[in-house]
C-alpha positions in Angstrom: 0.0 0.0 0.0 1.7 3.3 -1.1 2.0 6.1 1.5 -0.6 8.8 1.1 0.6 12.0 -0.7 -2.0 14.2 1.0 -4.0 14.6 4.3 -7.6 15.7 4.3 -9.4 16.4 7.6 -12.1 18.5 9.0 -15.1 20.0 7.2 -16.3 23.4 6.1 -14.5 25.9 3.9 -11.3 24.5 2.5 -7.8 25.5 3.4 -5.0 24.0 1.2 -1.5 23.9 2.6 1.6 23.7 0.4 5.0 23.0 2.0 8.3 24.5 1.0 11.6 23.3 -0.5 13.0 20.1 1.1 9.9 19.8 3.2 6.7 17.7 3.1 3.1 17.9 4.2 4.3 16.8 7.6 5.3 20.4 8.1 1.7 21.3 8.8 0.6 18.3 10.9 0.4 19.9 14.3 -0.1 23.4 12.9 -3.4 22.6 11.2 -5.0 20.3 13.8 -6.9 23.1 15.7 -8.0 24.5 12.3 -9.7 21.2 11.5 -12.4 22.1 14.1 -13.6 24.9 11.8 -12.4 24.1 8.3 -11.6 21.3 5.9 -7.8 21.2 5.8 -5.8 19.6 3.0 -2.0 19.3 2.9 -0.3 18.0 -0.2 3.2 16.5 -0.8 4.4 18.4 -3.9 6.0 16.4 -6.7 9.4 15.0 -5.7 8.9 15.6 -1.9 7.5 13.7 1.1 5.7 10.5 -0.1 5.3 11.9 -3.6 8.6 10.8 -5.0 7.6 8.7 -8.0 9.3 9.9 -11.2 8.9 13.6 -11.7 9.4 14.9 -15.3 9.1 18.6 -14.5 9.9 20.4 -11.2 8.8 23.9 -12.4 6.4 25.9 -10.3 3.9 25.8 -13.2 4.0 22.0 -13.3 3.6 21.8 -9.5 0.6 24.2 -9.8 -1.0 21.9 -12.4 -0.4 19.0 -10.0 -2.2 20.9 -7.2 -5.1 21.7 -9.5 -5.4 18.0 -10.5 -5.4 16.9 -6.8 -8.0 19.5 -5.8 -10.2 18.3 -8.7 -9.8 14.7 -7.5 -10.7 15.8 -4.0 -13.8 17.7 -5.2 -12.5 21.1 -4.2 -14.1 23.9 -6.2 -12.7 26.8 -4.3 -10.2 27.2 -1.4 -7.8 29.4 0.4 -4.3 28.4 -0.6 -1.5 28.7 1.9 2.0 28.3 0.6 5.2 28.2 2.7 8.4 29.4 0.9 8.6 27.3 -2.3 4.9 26.4 -1.7 4.2 30.1 -2.0 5.9 30.2 -5.4 3.7 27.3 -6.4 0.7 29.2 -5.1 1.6 32.2 -7.2 1.8 30.0 -10.3 -1.6 28.4 -9.3 -3.1 31.9 -8.9 -1.9 32.9 -12.3 -3.6 29.9 -13.9 -6.6 29.1 -11.7 -7.6 32.3 -10.0 -11.3 31.4 -10.1 -10.6 28.6 -7.6 -9.3 31.0 -4.9 -11.2 32.6 -2.1 -7.9 33.9 -0.9 -4.1 33.3 -0.9 -1.5 33.3 1.8 2.2 33.8 1.2 3.7 32.3 4.3 7.3 33.5 4.3 7.2 33.6 0.6 7.4 36.0 -2.4 6.0 36.9 -5.8 9.5 38.3 -6.7 11.9 36.3 -8.8 15.4 35.4 -7.7 18.0 38.1 -7.8 21.1 37.4 -9.8 23.0 36.9 -6.5 20.4 34.4 -5.4 20.5 32.6 -8.7 24.2 32.3 -8.3 23.7 30.9 -4.8 21.2 28.3 -6.1 23.8 27.2 -8.7 26.5 26.8 -6.1 24.0 24.8 -3.9 23.2 22.5 -6.8 27.0 21.9 -7.3 27.4 21.2 -3.5 24.5 18.7 -3.5 25.8 17.0 -6.6 29.2 16.7 -5.0 28.5 16.0 -1.3 24.9 14.7 -1.2 21.7 15.6 0.4 22.5 14.7 4.0 25.5 17.0 4.2 23.5 19.8 2.6 20.7 19.4 5.2 23.2 19.7 8.1 23.9 23.3 7.2 20.6 24.3 5.4 17.9 23.9 8.0 19.1 25.6 11.2 19.6 29.1 9.7 15.9 29.0 8.6 15.1 29.6 12.3 15.9 32.8 14.1 19.0 32.3 16.2 17.3 32.9 19.6 14.7 30.3 18.8 16.9 27.4 17.8 17.6 25.8 21.2 14.0 25.6 22.3 12.9 24.4 18.8 15.7 21.8 18.5 13.2 19.0 18.0 11.6 20.9 15.1 15.0 21.5 13.5 15.8 17.8 13.8 12.4 17.0 12.2 13.0 19.3 9.2 16.5 17.8 8.8 15.0 14.3 8.8 12.4 15.3 6.2 15.0 17.0 4.1 17.5 14.2 4.2 14.8 11.7 3.1 14.3 13.8 -0.1 15.8 12.3 -3.3 18.8 14.2 -4.6 17.0 14.6 -8.0 14.2 16.5 -6.2 16.6 18.8 -4.3 18.5 19.6 -7.5 15.3 19.9 -9.6 13.6 22.1 -6.9 16.6 24.4 -6.7 16.7 24.9 -10.5 13.0 25.5 -10.6 13.1 28.1 -7.9 16.0 29.8 -9.6 14.2 29.9 -13.0 10.7 31.0 -11.7 9.4 34.3 -13.2 8.4 37.5 -11.6 4.8 37.2 -10.5 4.2 40.6 -9.0 1.6 41.2 -11.7 -0.4 38.3 -10.4 -0.6 40.2 -7.0 -1.5 43.4 -8.7 -4.4 41.7 -10.6 -5.6 39.6 -7.7 -9.4 39.7 -7.3 -9.2 37.8 -4.0 -7.6 38.9 -0.7 -4.0 38.1 0.0 -2.4 37.4 3.4 1.3 38.0 3.8 3.2 36.5 6.8 6.7 37.7 7.1 9.4 37.1 9.7 11.5 40.2 10.6 14.6 38.0 10.9 13.9 36.0 7.8 17.1 35.8 5.6 15.2 34.1 2.8 12.6 36.9 2.4 14.2 40.0 3.8 12.1 43.0 5.0 12.9 45.2 2.0 11.6 42.5 -0.4 8.5 42.0 1.8 7.8 45.7 1.6 8.1 45.7 -2.2 5.1 43.5 -2.6 2.7 43.5 0.3 0.9 46.7 -1.0 0.4 45.3 -4.5 -3.0 43.5 -4.1 -6.2 45.6 -3.8 -7.0 43.7 -0.6 -4.2 42.5 1.6 -3.5 41.7 5.3 0.1 41.8 6.4 1.7 40.3 9.5 5.3 41.2 10.3 6.6 39.0 13.2 9.6 39.9 15.3 11.9 37.3 16.7 10.9 35.1 13.7 12.9 33.7 10.9 11.6 31.6 8.0 9.6 29.0 10.0 6.8 30.9 11.7 4.6 27.8 11.9 7.1 26.6 14.5 8.5 29.9 15.8 5.2 31.7 16.2 2.6 28.9 16.0 -0.2 30.7 17.8 0.2 34.0 16.0 0.5 32.6 12.5 -2.4 30.1 13.0 -4.6 33.0 14.3 -3.6 35.1 11.4 -4.8 32.4 8.9 -8.0 31.9 11.0 -8.8 35.6 11.1 -8.0 36.0 7.4 -10.3 33.1 6.5 -13.1 34.3 8.7 -12.8 37.9 7.4 -13.2 36.6 3.8 -15.8 33.9 4.3 -17.6 35.0 7.5 
């Protein structure tokens, strides 16, 4: 019996959770449990990650968005609020560009509509070279911990270990394919400008992956946006500020859907 590539729990309006790079649907397990009392919550393993590691022909954000659409169709979801962490946010932006009629709202959770800078593209290439040479496990030893704000790392050691474990279990092809796909994704700020649905932004003030200046470049672009800037928070707010980020999503959903 193959392992499930999604979880589906609760009932009511649908929240769909997409994990980030080198993560899996397991990222959301504890985070979404209290939300299941009010909403239907679906978390997917994106192609190449978690339990969804059968042959992947295309790791692009567009291909992943098409996969999300297919899964939601299979699950009978007509409309949802899409919540994407990091790379999952890039996939959400591709989804929004193609399938905006399916969205009640969109949440970029430590994510961005902006493309990689030249410097970041160069860093992605160097990371690909490192992974090809040294393997996934060695990469994960240095990759995960800096995603958490320094002052939070000791108390969240179990979460850091969990994310290292999930990342280390990811096939090398998925790590390399995901890095290249993130590097090559287009600028989707126009999608935010044209959004005919509300957008929730959750940013960590100490997030090295989505720095404050980049956050401020885009959070005003949609006609209707809610923005949370969280101090003492890096790139992993679902662990670093669980209560606040969960409440932000709950409030956003209730504001939209009543």
